[in-house]
N, C-alpha and C positions, 0 to 999 in steps of 0.2 A: 421542532419543538421551540416554543416561544419563551422569551424571558418572562417569568411570572413575577408580578408584584405580590407583596404580602397579602394584598386585599383579595386575591383570588385563591388563597388557602382557606378551604371551607370546612375542614374537619370539625373545628369548633365554630358554630355559626357566626359569632361575632367576636373579634379580637381587637381590642383598642390599645394594646400595649406595644405595638411595633415602634421602634425608634425612628425608622425612616422608610421611605417608599420601597426601596430595594435593600433589604437587610442582609447582614452577613450570614455565612453558613452557620456560624456558632449560634446566632439568634434563632435561625430557622430550626436548627437541631434541638435547641432548648424548647421551642414551641412543640415539636413532635414528642419530646419527652414528657412535656406537660399534658399533652393529649393522652398519651399512653398511661400516665399515672391517673389522670382524671377518670378514665373509663376502666381502670383496673385491668389493663391488658398484659402487664408484665408476667403474671402467672401462666398466660397462654402462649408465651413466646419462648421458643427454644433457640437461644443464641449460640454462636459458634457451632452451628449444625449445618451440614451440607447434604442436600438431596442428591443422591447418585442416580437412582432409577425410579421411574414411575411406570409400572407395568399393569395393563388392564387384563383382568382374568374374566373371561366370558362366562365361565362356569359359575363362579361365585358372584359375578357382577360387581366386583370390587376392584379398587386400585391397590396394588401392592407397592408400597413406597419404601425404598431402602434409604436410610439416612446414616450419615457418619458424624459422630461427635468429634470435632477437630481437636479437642483437648485430650480426651481419653483414647481416641482412635477406635472407639467401639462402634460397630455397625448394628443396626436393628431394622427389621422390616415391619412396617405398620400397615394396617388395612383401613381403607377409607371408601365410603360410598361415593363421595364427590371430592374432587381436587380442584383448587383454584390456584393458578400460577400467577404470582405477583412479581416475577423476576424483572419484568420490563426488558427493554432492548439495549439500553445504554449502560452496561455494567461490566463488560469484559474489555479491558484496555487493549487497544491496538498498538503493539510495540513492534515496529518494523525491525527486521533482523539486523539491518546494517548498523543500527545504533547500539546493539548489544556489546560491541567491541570497545565502546567508549570506556576509558580507564579512570575517568573522574567519577563524581557522584552522578548517577543517572536515575531519574524518577519520572513516572507518568503523572499527569495532572489528576488522574483518577486514583492514584496510589501515593498521595502526597506524604512525604516523610517529614513530620513536624520536628524531628530532632536536628534537621539540617539548618544551620544558621547561614543565611545568605548575605549577611552584612559584609560589605566591602569585597564580595566575591565577583569574579568574572563569570557571568551566567549566560547561557544560550537557551533559547526556547524555540522549538520547532512546531509550527502550526499557525493557522490564522482563523481559527473558529472562535466560538464563544468563550471556551476555557482560556484560550491563548490571550485574547484581548483583556480579559479580567485579570489574569496573572500579570501581564505586562504592566497594566495600570497600577496594580497593587505593590509590585516589588521594585519598580524603577527607582524610587528614592532610597531604597535600602542597599542595592547592589552597587559595586564599583563600575561595572560595565554590563550592559544588557544587549545581547545580539539576538535579533529576532529573524528567524528563517521562515519566510512565507512566500511561496511561489505564486499563490493566487490570493492577492489581497481581497478582503471581504467588503461588501457594502455595509457601512456602519451609519446608523441614524442616531440622533441624540436621545438619550434616556432622561426622563424627567425625574431625576433623583433629588432628594431633599429630606431633611429631618421633619418629623411631625411635632408641631407645637403642643405643649401641654394643654393649652386651651382647647385645641382640636380634639384631643383625646377625651377630655371631659365632656365636650359636646356629644361625641359619638357614644360615650358611656351612658349618659343620661337621656339621650334622644337617639335610640338605635336606628330609627328610620333614616337619619342623616347618613349613617354609615352604609346602610343598604343602598341608598341613592348614590353614594360615592362609588360603591362597588358596581352598581348598575351602569354608571357612566363609563367606567373603565371597561366593563364587559362589552358595551356597545361599540366603543372606539376600537377595540380589538377585533370585533366581528366585522366592522367596516374595512379593516386592514386586509381582510381576506380578498377583497376586490383586486388587490395588486397581483394576485396569482393567475388572473385571467389574461393571457397575452394580448388579446385584441380589444380589451375594454377601453372605452373612451376615458381619457384623463389618467390612464395608468402611468404614462410617461412622467406625469407631474411628480409622482413619488420618487422616481429615479432622479429627476432634476433637483428636487429638494435635497436628496442625499448627496448629490454632487456639489451643490451649493454649500452645504454644511461642511463637507470636506475641504473645499477651497477656502472657506472662511477660517477654518481651524488651522489649516496647514499653510504657513506663509512661504515656506521654501518650495519653489516650483519643481525642483528635481525630486524632492521627497514626496511632494503631492502626486507626481507622476508614478512613483514607486508604489504609492498606496492606492492607486486607482484600479478598481476591479475591471477585468476584461470579459466577464461573463454577464449574462442577462440578469437584470435586477429581479431578485426573488427566487431564482432557480436553485440557489443554495440558501442556507439558513441566513436570514437577516439578523444582523447583530445590533444591539442597543448599548450605547455607552456614552457618558457625558464628558469623559476626559481622555479617552484613548488617543485621539489624534494629537492632542496637546502633548501627551507623554512621549509620543513618537518624535517630537521635536527636541526633546531633552538632549543635552550634549553627550550624555553617557549611553544613549540608545542608538543602535545601528540597525537599519532595516536591510536585510539581505534577501534579494529576490531571485538570485541564481540558484540552480539546482545544487544540492549537496552531492558531491561525487565520491567522497571518501571520509572515513573516520580513522584517524591515525593517532592512537593513544588518546591524549587529551585534546587533540586538535580536530577542528571541523574544517574541511577543505571544500570550497565551492567551485563551480564550473568557471567562474571568472578569474580563478587563481588565488583568491583570498584564502588565508589560512589563519584561523583564530584558535588560540589556546584557551580552554575553558576550565573553570573549577567545577561547575555544575551544569548539566544538560537536562532541561525539562522537556518532556515530550507531551505536547498537547495535540496528539495525533489521532484523537478520537477513539471510537470503540468498535468492536466487532458486531455491529448491529445485525448483520446477516447470519450470525451464528445462532440466532433465535434463542432456544432454551438451553443450548450447550453451556456447561458440560453435563447438565441433567439429561439423562437418556429416557425419553418418553416413548413408550411402545403401546400403541392403541389396539383397536380390534384387528383381527387377522394378523397379529404380530407385526403390524406396520410401524416402522420407526419414523416418527413424525419429523424430527429434525432432518433426517436423510432425504425424505421425499420433498421437503420444502426446499432444500438446497439443490436438489436435482432439477426441480421445476421452479415453483414459487409457492409461497404460503397460500393456503385456501381455507378461509374461515367464514362462518356466517356471522354477520354483524361485527366482525373483528374480534370475537371472543370465544367461539367454539367451533370445532371442526367435526364433520361427519365421521372422521376416522378415529376419533378419541371420545367415546361416550363419557358423559358426566365430568368432562375436563374443561374448565373455563380458563381463559387468559385475561389478565388485566394489562392494558397498554402493550398489547402484542402487535403483530404486523398490521399495517394499514390503519393504525389508530393514533399515531402521533400527529402533531400539528405543526404548521409553519407560521401560525399567526396568533395563537392564544394559549390558554392554560390547559395542560394535560390533566391537571387536577380535576377539572370539570369532566373530562372524558372518563377518568377512572371512577368518578362518583356516579355517572350515568351507568357505567358497567356494573358497579357494585349493586346499585338499586335494582337493575334488571336481573342480576343473578339471584339476589334475595327473593325477588318475586317468583322466579322460577323454582327455587328450592321450596318455597311455601306451597306452591301449586303441586309440586311433586309429593309433598307430605300429605296435603289435603286429599289428593286423588289416588294415593297409594301407588304412585309411579316410581319404579326403582331405577329405570334407565331412560335417559333422553340423549338424542343426537339429532342435529338438524337434518332435515330431508335433503338428499343430494341435489334435488332440483332447486330448492331454496338457496342452498349454498352456492351452487353453480351460477344462478341468475344474479345473486348479490355480487359475486366476484367479477362477473362479466361487466356489470354496470359500473362498479367503481374503477375497474381497470380501464374501461373506455373513457371515463371522465378524467381519470388521472392523466391519461395521455394527451388530453386537451389543455392541460395546465402548463404553466411556465416551467415546472420541475422537469418536464420531459426535454428541456432544451440544453441541459448540461449534465455532466457527471457530478455526482455527489453521494454522500452516504445514505441518501434517501433511496438509492437504487442498488440492486444486487449486481452480481458479475455479468448477468445477461441483459442488464439495462432495465429490468422491471422495477417500477416504483413500489417497493414493498414496505415502506415505513410510514407513509403519510396517509391521512384521511383527506379526501378531496373536497369536503364540504365544510360548512360553518358548524360551530358548536350547537347552535339552535337546531340544525338539521339532525344531528346525532341525538340530541335530547328528545326530539319528536319521535325518532325511530325507536329509541330505547325505553320510552315511557311506559310501555305495556308489554308484558311477556305473553306471547301467544303460543299456547301448547300445540296448536294445529300446525305450527311450522316445524314440528319435531316428530321423529319416529320414537315411539315409546315402548317400554316393556315393563 
């Protein structure tokens, strides 16, 4: 998944109020709240509600969905003709068991405790992904000491961050085509970046050389630069974008640890090189359980097939990345093999939503109660993308893009425009119906 700029958030067609190119989480959250209010969505949202089970009943041809109100602890079962899962894949924090014994304050980047004051604290952070470099850059000037534990330093390229001038906002507000052209340029640049994922494409090494040159320019200390140098193929793990990360790593209160953590002893982190550091706070930027798919929601499709279980035993199988033959009338948004390594997943989800809406309208107009993709269609689709994924750079190293058997189960292998072309029209002939 790629770092999105605000200009690729499309829920409201034009938004000219962003303060900067890459805005804070609070600003993005406010934007989403504004969208929800603008379209009067709050009455249709059940907050603090957990879906425990979704069971397909072949007799009634409906989904029996059991939900739990987390405040009242009350359960109820609701019946639906169609279910759309929008849980995504990056939601369940991965917390390695060896860190659970830490006696100081422990928190995961995906479960941030805003009551914790990091001022003048000795803080450790484990991980080297997108969350880690953003947190490191954000808190380094607040904490007393910052110890960064990263065994596999990432490829980092400069992020074009900056504030928007008021004059630019006015121009975009009064001349919307300017904003659209701006968005189009960003879209095209991101699409071109997809070329870096083909191992043998001419000129691909240029991107790696530029990233290396950027690191060497930013990091003046040769020993530190060596510690921050990636050892894996450019692009086979998530590429990271930041404008100040390398400079922050040179701060006197920041220490980069590249040796393996071998023990947690009370408040101390002990590494293989013998170093022992006492911490007040330990932050885990250790990613998510992407291969848990829809867990803990239990989805049981036709013939009592437990979808999560069969996906974990083999690998996910879906037609167009959104629906499986084994779960009629059940759609997924940003499910397996629909995430990206080069651009905005917002675009992907919008293509999926438009496709699903088309499908529901066709079902209503033709009095179709049940759809599920034909087995041959799903099989051919999965064979094609699996073959193409194995030709990409992602097949050259381990990452969260892959499951325990090495299958690349998270990424879509093609460009955004390819997915848009594929999803622009719902073809009922691709489905078995009832």
